[in-house]
C-alpha positions as CSV (number, residue, x, y, z in Angstrom):
1,T,39.1,-1.5,23.2
2,A,39.4,-1.1,27.2
3,V,40.8,-4.0,29.3
4,F,39.7,-3.3,33.1
5,E,39.8,-6.0,36.0
6,I,37.1,-6.7,38.5
7,E,38.6,-7.5,42.0
8,T,35.4,-9.4,43.4
9,Q,32.5,-10.8,41.4
10,P,29.0,-9.3,42.2
11,A,27.1,-11.9,44.2
12,M,24.7,-14.1,42.4
13,A,20.9,-13.7,42.9
14,E,19.5,-17.0,44.6
15,K,16.6,-18.4,43.1
16,A,13.4,-17.9,45.5
17,A,11.9,-20.6,46.9
18,A,8.2,-21.4,45.9
19,P,5.7,-20.0,48.5
20,A,4.7,-22.0,51.1
21,F,0.7,-22.7,51.3
22,S,-1.8,-24.8,53.3
23,E,-4.6,-26.9,52.5
24,E,-6.7,-24.5,53.9
25,S,-5.6,-21.8,51.7
26,I,-6.2,-24.2,48.8
27,R,-9.6,-24.8,50.4
28,D,-10.4,-20.9,50.6
29,A,-9.3,-20.4,47.1
30,A,-11.5,-22.9,45.9
31,A,-14.5,-21.9,47.9
32,M,-14.2,-18.1,46.3
33,I,-13.8,-19.5,42.8
34,N,-17.0,-21.6,43.2
35,A,-18.5,-18.5,44.8
36,A,-17.7,-16.4,42.1
37,K,-20.4,-15.3,39.6
38,R,-18.1,-15.2,36.3
39,P,-14.7,-16.4,37.5
40,V,-12.2,-15.9,35.2
41,L,-8.5,-17.7,35.3
42,Y,-5.8,-14.7,35.0
43,L,-2.2,-16.7,34.4
44,G,0.9,-15.2,34.6
45,G,4.6,-16.1,34.0
46,G,4.7,-17.9,37.6
47,V,2.8,-21.0,36.0
48,I,5.3,-21.6,33.1
49,N,6.4,-24.9,34.4
50,A,3.1,-26.2,35.3
51,P,1.1,-26.4,31.9
52,A,-0.8,-29.7,32.7
53,R,-1.7,-28.5,36.4
54,V,-3.1,-25.4,34.5
55,R,-5.2,-27.2,32.1
56,E,-6.5,-29.6,34.5
57,L,-7.6,-26.6,36.8
58,A,-9.3,-24.6,34.0
59,E,-11.2,-27.8,32.9
60,K,-12.0,-29.2,36.4
61,A,-13.5,-25.8,37.1
62,Q,-14.6,-24.7,33.8
63,L,-12.9,-21.5,34.1
64,P,-12.6,-19.1,31.0
65,T,-9.0,-18.7,31.1
66,T,-6.7,-15.4,30.0
67,M,-2.9,-15.0,30.0
68,T,-0.5,-12.4,30.2
69,L,2.5,-12.2,27.6
70,M,4.9,-14.6,29.9
71,A,1.9,-17.1,30.2
72,L,1.0,-17.5,26.4
73,G,0.8,-20.8,25.5
74,M,-0.1,-22.3,28.9
75,L,-3.5,-23.0,27.4
76,P,-3.5,-23.4,23.6
77,K,-5.0,-20.8,21.8
78,A,-7.8,-23.2,20.3
79,H,-8.8,-24.5,23.5
80,P,-12.9,-23.7,24.2
81,L,-12.0,-22.2,27.6
82,S,-8.8,-19.8,26.2
83,L,-9.7,-16.5,25.9
84,G,-5.9,-15.5,24.6
85,M,-4.2,-12.3,26.0
């Protein structure tokens, strides 16, 4: 077994702050969803801490919802709006 010493520890990565958004950008996104002919909610790992909000958005807008591997389970598989993966 080899033994070695490290003089300095590598810097730890800092958690990135949540991206800023404005009410205007939310209104713009809602307008695009409302204007879409066949909108689909496509979820990734970034929503992992917001299952209630995801469900609320999907149900309020009646959006069929699909998920990446990192977001599986954000909307239950048996939910009528869930398309799975």
